[in-house]
N, C-alpha and C positions, 0 to 999 in steps of 0.2 A: 791362484794364491801367490801374490808376488811378495807379500810382506808378512812376516810372522808375528803372530798370535799373541804374546803376553802384554798386558798392559797393568803394570803393578799398581796395587794401592800403597800410599804412603802411610805406614803404620808405625806408631811410636813403641807399640807393644811387642815383645818378643813372641816367638811360637807358641801355640798350644800344643802340648804334648800329649797324646792319648794313648793309652794301652802300654804305658810304662810304669816300672815301680818308682816310687819316691825317691830311690837312690838313683836310678836312671836319669831322672829328670835334673839332677845336679849335674851328671856327665854330658848330658844332651844341650850344653849351651851354645845356640846357634851363633854366637858373637865370638867364640875362641879366636884368638889371632896371633900371628907371629909379628905383629906390627905394634910398637909402642906409639902412643899418641901423646905430643905435647901440644895443648891447645888445638889449632887446626892443622899442625904440621906432623906428618907422620913420618917415623925414623925407623929405618928397616933394621931388623935384629940379624946379626951374623948367624947364620945356619950352617956354616961349613962343617962343623964337628958333628952335627946331627946327620947331615948328608954322608959324611964319611962313615959314620957308625952304621948307616943304613947300607951303604954300599958294601961294607966289610960282612954285614949280616946276609945280604945276598949271596957274596962270595961263598960264605960258610954254608949256605943252603943250596948252592948249586944254581943260583938264579940270575947270575950276571948277564947272560946273553939273550934273556927272554923276558917279556912283560909278564907281571903277575896278574894281569887282567886278561890275557890271551884265552879267550873262551874255547879255542880250538885244540888246546894242549892241556894236559893234566896238571894239577897243582902239586908242587913238591914240597910244600910247608909240613913240617911235622905237625901232628894234631894238637899238641899243646899250643902252637902259635895261635894268637887271636887277632893279629893285625898290629899295625904300628902307624904312628903319626908324628910330625915334627912339632915340637913346642917350644918356640924361642930357638935356642941353640942345643936342645936335647931331642933325643929320639925317644918317644914313650912307646913301649912294647907291651902288649896285652899277653898274658900267659893264663892259659885256662886254668880255673880253680882247682887246686888239689895236685898240681904237677910238682914233682920232686926231681932232683938231681939235674938241674938245669946246666947247659953247656957254659964253660967259662966266658965266652964271647958275650954272653948276656949279662952274667952276674959280676964281671970284673971291669966292665967299661964305665967310667964315671960319667960318661956321656949317654948313658942309657938308663932310663927309668923304668922299672917294671910295674905293672898294674895287673890285677887279678881281672879275668874276663868270664863271661858265662858262656860264651861261644867260640869255637875254633874259627879260624879264617876260612878253613876248607868248608865247613859247615855253612856259613854264611856265603861264601861263594856258590855253592849248590843251591841255596834257597834263591839267590839272584837270578841263577841261570835258568831255574824252573819258572820264575816269574816272568823273564824275557820270552821264553817259549811261548807263553800265552799272550803276553803284550804285543809282541811282534809277529804273531801268527795271522794267516789270512783270514781267520775267523774273528779276529780281535774286534772289529767293527760291530759284530752282532752281540758282543759282551756288554750287558746294560752299565757296567762299572767302569769301562775304559775312559769314557769322556769325563769322569769324576778324578781322573789321575792327572795331576800336574807333572809330577816327575817321581822317580823312585831310584834308589842306589844303595851301594854298600858303604856304610860310614865306619872306616876303620877307628876313626875318633871316638865313636859312642859303642862300637861292636854291636851293631844293630844293622838290619835293613830299614832304612828310612822310607815311608811313603808318603808323600805329601798330596793332600786331598783338598780339592776346592771345597766340598762339603764334608767336614769332618766330624759329623754328628755320630751318635752311637749307631744309628740306622745305616748311615752310610758305611761305617767300619764293619758293621754285620755284614753287610752286601760284599763289602771286598773279601771278607774271610770266606764267604759261601762260593763266590764267583770266581775268584782269583786264587788265594792261598791263605790258609791259617797257620801261622807258626809263632812259637814264643819269641823269635828273633826279630818279628817285625814291629816296627814302631810307628804309628801315625801322627802326621804333623799338619797342622793347619796351613794351607796355602796363604802365602801373603798377596797373592795376585787374584784379580777377577778371572773368571772363566769367559773366555771370548773365542769365537771362531777366527779362522785365519781372515785377516782383514787387508785392505788395499790402502797403503800409506803412499800416496802419490803427491809429490811436489810439483807446482806449476812452474817448472823450468824448461826453456827452450834451448836447444843446442844452438850456440852462435856458429856463424860461418867464418868468423875471424880465426886465421890459423897463425897464432902466435906460438913462440917456443914455450914449452911447458916442462918443468921438472915434477915428477911425482914422486911421493915417498909414503913408507908405511903410515897409515892414520890419514892420508889425505881423503878430502871428501870426493866422493864419485857418484855418477847416477847412470842408470842403464835403461835402454828402451829398444824395442823391436825396430823402430824406425828413428832416424836422427832427429826429425822435427817433432817427434812426440813427447809428452812429459816423461818425466825421468824418475824412476826409482831411486831414492837416495840410499846411500850406504858408505862404507869406508874401505879404502884400499889396504889390503892385509899385508903381504910381503913379498918381495921380488922372487921369482921362481921360474923354472924352466919345465917344459913339457913338450914332448916329441921335437926335440931340438929348437924349440922357440922360447924366447926369453919374453916375459910378461910378468903378471902378477896374479895373486889370487884374492878372491872376495867370496862372500856368501852367495850360495845359489838363489835365495830368495831376494837377492839384489840384483844379480845378473843372471838370466837364462840364456840357454844356447842360442848363440848366433845374435845375441843382443848387441848393439852399439853401447860403447862405455865412453862416458865423458868426465873430464874433471870439472868440478864445481868450484867457481872462485867468485870473490866478490859478493857473496851471500847468494845472489841470483842469476850469475852468468855461468855459462858452461862452454866446453870446447871439447870436440871428439878426440880421443886418444887411442882407441882400440876396439876390439870386437872379442865376446866370449866365444872361446873354441871348445870348451868342455864344461859342462854343468852336472852335478851329481848330488842328489839329496836322498840317500837311502844308507841302509845298514848303520854305520857309525860317522857318517861323514855329510857335511853340508858345505860345499866347495864348489866354486867356479874358477877356471883358469882363463885369464883374458891376456890377449897379445897386445903388443904396442905397434899397431899398424900405421899410426901416424909418425913420419919421420921427425917432426918437430917436437916429439915427446922424449924424454929420458927418464929412467927411474934410478933411484939411489936407495941405500939401506939406511939414510939419515931419517930418523923418526920425525914425522911432521909435527910442528909446533915445538920441538925440542932438538935442535940440531945438534947439540952436544952428545946426544946419544944415537948410537949407530948400532943397528942390528948386525950380528956376526954373520948371518945367513947361514946358520948351523941349526939344526933342532937340538933341544936339552934331551940328554940321554933318556930313553923311554921309562925305564925302571925308577928313575929319579924324580918323575913327575908325581908327586906325592902330596897328600893331605898335609897341610900346614905350610907349605912352600910358599913363599912371597911371590906374588905375579903382578904384572902391569898390564894395563889394556892401552894401546894407542888407536884411538878410534877418531873419528871427524868431529865428534861432540865431547869425548872425554878422554883426558889423559889421567888414568886413575890407577890406584894401587889397592890390592888386597891380598887374601890368602886362599889356596886351594881348599875346598871343603870336602869334595869327593871327587873320583876319577872315574867312576862306573856308572854314572847317571843315565837313566833312559827317560826320555821325553819327546813328545811330538812324533812319535813312531820311530825315533833312533835311540841306539844304544852307545854306551862308552864314551858319553860326553863327560867334559870336565866342569864341574860347578865351583865358582869362586866367589869372593865377597866384593870385588872391584865395583865402582859405580858404572853404570851405562845407561843409555837411552836409545830411543829411535834414531837412526842415523849411524850408529856405531857398528851395526851388522856387518860383518866382513873384516873389522879391524883386527890387528895382530895382538896376541896374548904373549908376552915375554917374560923371562926371568933373568937375573943377573948372577953371574958367579966368577969370581976372580977378574972383575972388570969387564968382562964380556956379556953381551946380551944375547940370550939364545931364545930360539922361538919355541913356545910351549904349544900354542894352538891358534885358532881362528875364531873370533867371537860370532856367536850365532844369535842369541836372544837373551832377553832379560826376564828371568821368572823369579821365583823366590830367591834363588841365588842367580848370578850371570852365568850363562852356559856358553861352552866353546867347544869346537871339534878339535881331537888331539892331533897335532901336526904328524905324529907317525901313522895314524890312519889315513892322513891325505898322501903321506909320501908312498903308501902302499899302491896308490892309484898311478903312480909313476911322475908325480908332480913334486918336484924337489926344490927346496929352498936354494937360492943362489945368492953367492957372494958379490 
């Protein structure tokens, strides 16, 4: 299984929402965005006031030093809190219907918009946790419904648990409710991707023997193979990193497996060795490989490939600020694209706590860096993994927990 899974259909239609009320179908607009579009040009909306409002809210609730998605720690939100998301430069906060006497931090801030919700964030988190216990269990392969699930996660934007099914018929939904879970908080959505097994996308590239000097950057086109002379699995260089006192870079595990030789791909069909994969992990909440630069003729920078005016800071964006509605960018070998975060707790492909976003991607972008911009600095958000209904990436903070740190 060297290359992942999803091969999306190009559909002009929006999602089909099943099991939601008419009112919810208005809320569940999959194309909500914090990016204004003029013709073909995307213009970023300033989100500083919304981010400041969320930071203040976390401080108020005592959440400054921990992630709200950490499954190993209890959730400290009050039960009236239904979640929140960024909309332009406003923070939208859901408040459970019927709540009175809200704190002034919610009612007096002009950058906070309050909306009524059906469910508390705590309840939604419990539902998601229970679903993950089934989805990620050792018995999951025996469950007849698992193969029909593209992904699922907690949508703070829609105050629901959203489940994306390849087959979203009434029968398939009934099966899900029977074999997985039945909750009024679950909303079923038709996947925009074809259901496929893991497939092997191999490019017919041979590693050259010419040892020229190379500079590699985030988003550079790379390939990996167990032997230097074999065909390469194509992908993208993620970001400069350190692991066990070695400097190198990260990419996705399904691009580079442990001990694979990694090459830079140039001039479309030529390649040159630059290093070797020293660590590879696809489990839990990560899909990441660390590769060194064992070839002395190769140097790595934080200049984003194809856009040298943009430089990564070599720093991770604060974990608690990686939030629905945040504008993010992909630097991949095929795409330099922009979108917004849709969810931060997606389960898909046997992994959990992935980030879903609306940026464009395709085969060859796997392993590319996902980043955001604040106060003129480009911070790392994650590592692109795959294209599903939304683009999926591994949260950088889950990568850092493995001892793989971004480097300046």
